Every structure is written in structure tokens, then in C-alpha cells.
C-alpha positions as CSV (number, residue, x, y, z in Angstrom):
1,M,24.0,-15.8,54.5
2,L,21.9,-16.8,51.5
3,L,21.8,-16.5,47.8
4,A,18.6,-15.3,46.1
5,L,17.8,-15.3,42.4
6,F,15.1,-13.0,41.1
7,Q,13.1,-14.6,38.3
8,P,15.9,-16.5,36.6
9,D,15.6,-16.8,32.8
10,I,18.1,-19.6,32.1
11,P,17.8,-23.1,33.8
12,Q,21.5,-23.8,33.4
13,N,22.3,-20.7,35.4
14,L,19.9,-21.9,38.1
15,G,21.7,-25.2,38.1
16,A,25.1,-23.6,38.4
17,A,23.8,-21.4,41.3
18,L,22.4,-24.5,43.1
19,R,25.8,-26.2,42.7
20,L,27.5,-23.0,44.0
21,G,25.1,-23.0,47.0
22,A,25.7,-26.7,47.7
23,C,29.5,-26.4,47.5
24,L,29.7,-23.4,49.7
25,G,26.9,-24.5,52.2
26,V,24.7,-21.6,51.3
27,N,20.9,-21.8,50.9
28,V,19.5,-20.7,47.5
29,H,16.1,-18.9,47.3
30,V,14.4,-18.6,43.9
31,I,11.9,-15.8,43.4
32,E,9.4,-16.8,40.8
33,P,8.1,-16.7,38.1
34,C,11.0,-18.0,36.2
35,G,11.6,-17.8,32.5
36,F,11.2,-21.6,32.3
37,P,8.9,-24.1,33.9
38,L,10.2,-24.7,37.5
39,S,9.3,-27.9,39.2
40,D,11.1,-30.1,41.7
41,K,12.0,-32.4,38.8
42,A,13.4,-29.3,36.8
43,I,15.4,-28.3,39.8
44,R,17.0,-31.7,40.1
45,R,17.7,-31.8,36.4
46,A,19.2,-28.3,36.4
47,A,21.4,-29.1,39.4
48,M,22.4,-32.5,38.1
49,D,24.1,-34.3,41.0
50,Y,24.1,-31.3,43.3
51,G,20.2,-31.0,43.4
52,E,19.8,-33.0,46.6
53,P,22.5,-31.3,48.8
54,A,21.4,-27.8,47.7
55,D,19.0,-26.2,50.1
56,V,16.4,-24.6,47.8
57,T,13.5,-22.4,48.8
58,R,10.9,-21.2,46.3
59,H,8.9,-18.0,46.6
60,A,5.9,-17.5,44.3
61,S,6.5,-13.8,44.0
62,W,8.7,-10.8,45.1
63,S,6.0,-9.8,47.7
64,E,6.1,-13.3,49.2
65,F,9.9,-13.2,49.4
66,E,9.8,-9.7,51.1
67,K,7.3,-11.0,53.6
68,A,9.8,-13.7,54.7
69,K,12.1,-11.0,56.0
70,L,15.2,-13.1,55.7
71,G,17.8,-10.4,56.4
72,R,19.4,-7.4,54.9
73,I,18.9,-7.5,51.1
74,I,22.1,-6.7,49.2
75,L,21.3,-6.3,45.5
76,F,24.1,-6.9,43.0
77,T,23.5,-4.6,40.1
78,T,25.3,-2.7,37.3
79,K,23.4,0.3,38.9
80,G,25.2,-0.3,42.1
81,A,26.3,2.3,44.6
82,A,29.1,0.6,46.4
83,P,32.0,-1.3,44.7
84,L,32.2,-4.9,46.0
85,H,35.6,-4.4,47.6
86,D,34.4,-1.4,49.6
87,F,31.2,-3.0,50.9
88,K,31.0,-4.5,54.5
89,F,29.0,-7.7,54.5
90,E,27.2,-9.2,57.5
91,P,26.6,-12.9,58.3
92,D,22.8,-12.7,57.8
93,D,22.9,-10.9,54.4
94,V,20.7,-11.9,51.5
95,L,22.7,-11.6,48.3
96,L,20.2,-10.9,45.6
97,F,20.8,-11.3,41.8
98,G,18.5,-10.2,39.1
99,R,17.2,-11.7,35.9
100,E,19.8,-12.4,33.2
101,S,17.7,-10.5,30.6
102,L,16.3,-7.5,32.6
103,G,17.9,-7.3,36.0
104,V,15.3,-6.3,38.6
105,P,12.3,-3.8,38.4
106,E,12.4,-0.5,40.2
107,E,10.3,-1.9,43.0
108,V,13.1,-4.4,43.8
109,L,15.8,-1.9,43.3
110,Q,14.2,0.5,45.8
111,A,13.5,-2.3,48.4
112,A,17.2,-3.3,48.6
113,D,19.0,-2.3,51.8
114,A,22.2,-1.8,49.8
115,R,23.4,-2.0,46.2
116,V,26.7,-3.4,45.2
117,V,28.5,-3.4,41.9
118,I,31.3,-5.7,40.8
119,P,33.9,-3.4,39.1
120,L,34.7,-4.4,35.5
121,S,37.2,-3.3,32.9
122,P,36.2,-0.2,30.9
123,G,33.7,-1.0,28.2
124,R,32.5,-4.2,29.7
125,R,28.8,-4.6,30.7
126,S,28.4,-7.4,33.1
127,F,29.3,-11.0,34.1
128,N,27.0,-14.0,33.7
129,V,24.7,-14.0,36.7
130,T,26.2,-17.1,38.3
131,V,29.7,-15.8,37.8
132,S,28.6,-12.6,39.6
133,A,27.0,-14.7,42.4
134,A,30.2,-16.7,42.8
135,I,32.3,-13.5,43.0
136,G,29.9,-11.8,45.4
137,L,29.3,-14.8,47.6
138,S,33.0,-15.5,47.9
139,E,33.7,-12.0,49.1
140,A,30.8,-12.0,51.5
141,L,31.8,-15.4,52.9
142,R,35.5,-14.3,53.2
143,Q,34.6,-11.1,55.0
144,T,32.2,-12.8,57.5
145,Q,34.6,-15.8,58.0
146,L,31.8,-18.2,56.9
147,F,33.7,-19.9,54.1
148,P,33.6,-23.6,54.5
149,N,36.8,-25.1,56.0
150,P,37.2,-28.7,55.0
151,F,40.5,-28.8,57.0
152,A,39.0,-27.8,60.4
153,P,39.2,-30.4,63.1
């Protein structure tokens, strides 16, 4: 299971996603270009003290990311087809989240193997991208029994 961010706009959200990945033992993939200068130093700054434990892979473009063939791409989108609680996750899934400002382009929407929506109260548009990632990743890890267990022998 891994978390992928498509062209993130906000460095603080990337930092929160890196912390999320580090805490849950999930690799984070960043599909560039980002809406801010991205360097190793910027990643460390964004992640604060979680930059080192987070496993981060950068992809220069969507096409480079696609070529990596990392697993089934599950796109979280407000244009989703399946509600989160009805979707069956698999251990090798790639959970993909779009840009804060624009989501993903049609090319990415069409390339997804599945689309998932997190149901919201009527009249609400969306969560912050990292909040969405935490909700989606938690459900996927729960279903696949991949949640970290600090109490295991």
C-alpha cells in the first residue's frame, strides 16, 4: 500500500502527508511538478522531524509515475463512483490524491483503476487533502489488516 500525491500545491499538506506516511509505515510518492519548489531540503523542512523516517519517492511527471506500474490506482475524488465504505481495498493499492486547487486532469481520472469518494454531509464540498488521505489510508489499512501494531510481540 502506498500514498501518492498528484502535484501538491501546499507544502504544509505535503509535510502532513509525509508525517502520515511515516507514522503508518506507508511510502509516499510525489508526482511533480508541485505548486512550490520541491527539493530534498524542502521535503525535510515540510516534514519537520518526520522527514527522515518517511519513505518518499519523487516522480517528475504523471507519465513517469504511470510507467512505474506500482499497483492498482485508487483515485480519491469528489467525482468518485464508489463510496469509501463500500470499496474493497487490496494490499498493493496506490491511494492517489489530487491537487488541492484543481484535483486531477481528465487523463489521470481516466487512468485510475477505481474512483472512491468519501461521503460528506449535504452541502459540503471536500476535506483538506491530507485529512482525506488519512481517512482513506486508515480504511484501506484496516481492511487489508496492514495497520501498524505496536503491541505485537
